[in-house]
C-alpha positions in Angstrom: -27.7 -4.7 -14.0 -27.4 -2.2 -11.1 -24.7 -1.9 -8.5 -24.9 0.2 -5.4 -22.2 1.0 -2.9 -23.5 2.1 0.5 -21.6 3.6 3.4 -23.5 4.2 6.7 -22.7 5.3 10.2 -22.8 2.6 12.8 -23.4 5.2 15.5 -27.0 6.2 16.3 -26.1 9.9 16.5 -24.0 11.7 13.9 -23.1 15.2 12.9 -22.4 17.0 9.6 -18.7 16.1 9.6 -19.6 12.4 10.0 -22.2 12.5 7.2 -19.6 14.2 4.9 -17.1 11.4 5.8 -19.7 8.8 4.7 -20.2 10.6 1.5 -16.5 11.0 0.7 -15.6 7.4 1.5 -18.6 6.1 -0.5 -17.4 8.1 -3.6 -13.8 6.8 -3.1 -15.0 3.2 -2.7 -17.2 3.4 -5.7 -14.4 4.7 -7.8 -12.0 2.0 -6.5 -14.5 -0.7 -7.3 -15.0 0.7 -10.8 -11.3 0.6 -11.4 -11.1 -3.0 -10.0 -14.0 -4.1 -12.3 -12.3 -2.5 -15.3 -9.2 -4.6 -14.7 -11.5 -7.7 -15.0 -13.1 -6.8 -18.3 -15.9 -4.5 -17.4 -15.3 -1.6 -19.8 -18.9 -0.3 -20.1 -19.2 1.3 -16.7 -21.2 4.5 -16.5 -20.5 7.4 -14.2 -21.1 6.8 -10.5 -24.1 8.7 -9.2 -23.7 9.6 -5.5 -26.7 10.2 -3.2 -26.7 11.5 0.4 -29.3 10.8 3.0 -28.4 13.0 6.0 -31.3 11.8 8.1 -30.2 8.2 7.9 -26.6 9.1 8.2 -25.6 7.2 5.0 -24.4 7.8 1.4 -24.6 5.6 -1.6 -23.3 5.5 -5.2 -25.1 3.8 -8.1 -23.0 2.1 -10.8 -24.5 1.0 -14.1 -23.1 -2.1 -15.8 -23.7 -3.3 -19.4 -27.2 -4.7 -19.2 -27.0 -6.4 -22.6 -25.1 -9.4 -21.0 -25.9 -11.7 -18.1 -23.1 -10.6 -15.8 -24.4 -11.6 -12.4 -22.1 -14.7 -12.0 -19.1 -12.8 -13.5 -19.6 -9.8 -11.2 -20.0 -11.9 -8.1 -16.9 -13.9 -9.0 -15.0 -10.7 -9.3 -16.2 -9.4 -6.0 -15.2 -12.7 -4.5 -11.7 -12.0 -5.7 -11.8 -8.7 -3.9 -12.8 -10.5 -0.7 -9.8 -12.9 -1.3 -7.6 -9.8 -1.4 -9.1 -8.5 1.9 -8.6 -11.9 3.5 -5.0 -12.1 2.4 -4.1 -8.6 3.7 -5.8 -9.4 7.0 -3.9 -12.7 7.3 -0.7 -10.7 6.5 -1.4 -8.4 9.4 -2.0 -11.4 11.7 1.4 -12.8 10.6 3.0 -9.5 11.4 1.6 -9.5 14.9 2.9 -13.1 15.5 6.0 -14.8 13.9 7.2 -11.7 12.0 7.5 -9.7 15.2 9.6 -12.5 16.6 11.7 -12.5 13.5 12.5 -8.8 13.9 13.4 -9.2 17.5 15.6 -12.3 17.1 17.2 -11.1 13.8 17.1 -7.3 13.8 19.4 -7.3 10.8 16.9 -9.3 8.7 15.7 -7.4 5.6 12.4 -6.9 3.9 10.3 -7.8 1.9 10.1 -11.5 2.8 9.7 -13.8 -0.2 6.2 -15.1 -0.6 6.1 -18.7 -2.1 3.1 -20.7 -3.3 2.9 -23.9 -1.3 -0.5 -25.6 -2.0 0.1 -28.2 0.8 0.9 -25.6 3.4 -2.7 -25.8 4.8 -2.9 -22.1 5.6 -3.6 -18.9 3.7 -0.4 -17.5 5.0 2.3 -18.9 7.3 5.9 -18.2 8.0 8.7 -20.7 7.5 11.5 -19.5 9.9 14.0 -22.0 8.6 13.9 -20.7 5.0 12.8 -17.2 6.0 9.9 -17.4 3.6 6.1 -16.8 3.7 4.1 -19.7 2.5 0.7 -19.4 1.0 -1.9 -21.9 -0.4 -3.3 -19.2 -2.6 -2.0 -19.5 -6.2 -1.9 -15.8 -6.9 -1.6 -14.2 -3.4 0.8 -11.3 -4.3 -1.1 -10.4 -7.5 -4.6 -10.5 -5.8 -3.5 -8.5 -2.8 -1.9 -5.9 -5.0 -4.9 -5.3 -7.3 -7.3 -5.2 -4.3 -5.3 -2.9 -2.1 -6.8 0.4 -3.1 -10.3 -0.7 -2.2 -9.1 -2.5 1.0 -7.4 0.7 2.1 -10.7 2.6 1.8 -12.6 -0.2 3.7 -9.9 0.0 6.4 -10.5 3.8 6.7 -14.3 3.1 7.0 -13.6 0.5 9.8 -11.4 3.1 11.6 -14.3 5.6 11.5 -16.9 3.0 12.6 -18.6 3.1 9.2 -20.3 0.1 7.6 -19.7 -0.4 3.8 -21.9 -2.8 1.8 -22.3 -3.6 -1.9 -25.7 -4.4 -3.6 -26.1 -6.0 -6.9 -29.6 -6.0 -8.3 -30.8 -5.3 -4.7 -28.9 -8.4 -3.4 -26.4 -7.5 -0.7 -22.9 -8.9 -1.0 -20.2 -9.0 1.7 -17.2 -6.8 1.4 -13.9 -7.3 3.2 -13.7 -6.0 6.8 -10.0 -5.2 7.2 -8.8 -3.8 10.6 -8.4 -0.1 11.1 -4.6 -0.6 11.7 -3.5 -2.9 8.8 -1.9 0.0 6.8 -0.4 1.8 9.8 2.4 -0.4 10.9 5.2 1.5 9.1 8.2 0.2 7.3 11.6 -1.4 7.8 14.9 -1.7 5.9 14.9 -3.4 2.5 17.7 -5.2 0.8 20.9 -3.1 0.1 22.2 -2.2 -3.3 25.2 -0.2 -4.6 25.2 2.6 -7.3 26.9 5.8 -8.3 25.4 9.1 -7.0 25.6 12.8 -7.3 25.0 14.7 -4.1 24.2 18.4 -4.2 24.1 19.2 -0.5 23.2 17.9 2.9 21.0 19.0 5.8 22.9 17.7 8.9 20.2 18.5 11.4 17.6 16.5 9.5 20.3 13.9 8.5 19.2 14.3 4.9 20.7 15.0 1.6 19.6 15.9 -1.9 21.0 13.4 -4.3 20.5 11.7 -7.7 21.1 8.0 -7.6 21.9 6.3 -10.9 19.1 4.0 -12.0 16.9 4.8 -9.0 13.4 6.4 -9.4 14.1 7.6 -13.0 17.3 9.3 -11.9 15.3 12.2 -10.3 16.8 14.3 -7.5 15.6 12.8 -4.2 15.6 13.7 -0.6 17.4 10.8 1.1 18.2 9.9 4.7 21.8 9.5 5.9 23.2 7.2 8.5 25.7 8.6 11.1 28.5 6.9 9.3 27.7 8.7 6.1 27.2 12.0 7.9 30.7 11.7 9.4 32.2 10.9 6.0 30.7 14.0 4.4 31.3 16.4 7.2 33.1 19.6 6.1 33.2 18.7 2.4 32.2 21.2 -0.3 29.3 20.3 -2.6 28.4 19.0 -5.1 30.2 15.7 -5.1 30.1 12.4 -7.0 30.5 9.1 -5.2 29.3 5.6 -4.9 26.7 4.7 -2.2 25.2 1.6 -0.6 21.6 2.2 -0.1 18.3 0.6 0.8 14.6 1.5 0.4 12.2 1.2 3.3 9.7 -1.6 2.8 6.3 -2.3 4.4 6.6 -4.5 7.5 3.3 -6.1 6.7 3.7 -8.7 3.9 1.7 -8.2 0.6 1.1 -4.5 1.4 2.8 -2.1 -1.0 5.5 0.2 0.4 4.2 3.3 -1.3 6.9 5.9 -1.9 9.0 5.1 1.1 12.3 6.9 1.9 15.7 5.8 0.7 18.5 5.5 3.2 22.2 5.9 2.3 24.0 3.4 4.5 27.6 3.7 3.2 29.6 6.0 0.9 32.9 6.1 -0.8 34.9 7.5 -3.8 33.9 11.0 -2.9 35.0 13.5 -5.6 34.3 17.2 -5.5 32.6 18.5 -8.6 32.8 22.0 -10.1 29.7 24.1 -9.7 28.0 25.2 -12.9 28.5 28.9 -13.7 24.9 30.0 -14.2 25.7 33.8 -14.3 
């Protein structure tokens, strides 16, 4: 069984940079699809073989599947799951433009992420219940499917932003891929739920409102560059470093439901119990 990923320019005229963009996105998409298929049991995938047709303004990648099995129905069902993920992320953006914007305006103190609850009788792929402050979905595995599809959907979104058309062909039969908007991953982040932990702060950068700190139990206890609120900056003004303390913090979360936050910044909202620590003598 043969699979081919094709990315082509929708414009009638194109230059070398646009052709290179077609090629790069095609290779990225083929790799993302291979990783997606491997998660669903397709272990015998060969290397992707890219091709470039500068005259046609398109690029393609061939992917070989195990031809010893009849995989057509299984592959198409897996691709349908990818389309489900694209539809969920698109619906999440539509929710962000509507009731979730109202939520942030009426309740600016509200935190992210919003709980997503399976409600088979909700009648919609995604909807917002303002009374419970929950997102309802009639998809039984909305969060899981959106997460596993996000890598490929991000690439398809970049293709849309560049006015490129991506298609998938299985044994020469064309299959629809998700068509996410160009903006779905560009809406930024908002404050997540607060938590409290002990911390060790080695120094601050007042102009940037940042500090270098190690927060107990957060991101493998690595030294991080964190943001500071005005309240925290005032509490730390004029103090010698390093210091140990307790902090109340939150992580920034994606404002679009079902979209991963990536490695968003951590914000220190409050601080107390500040104790000066002796510097290590490294001489």
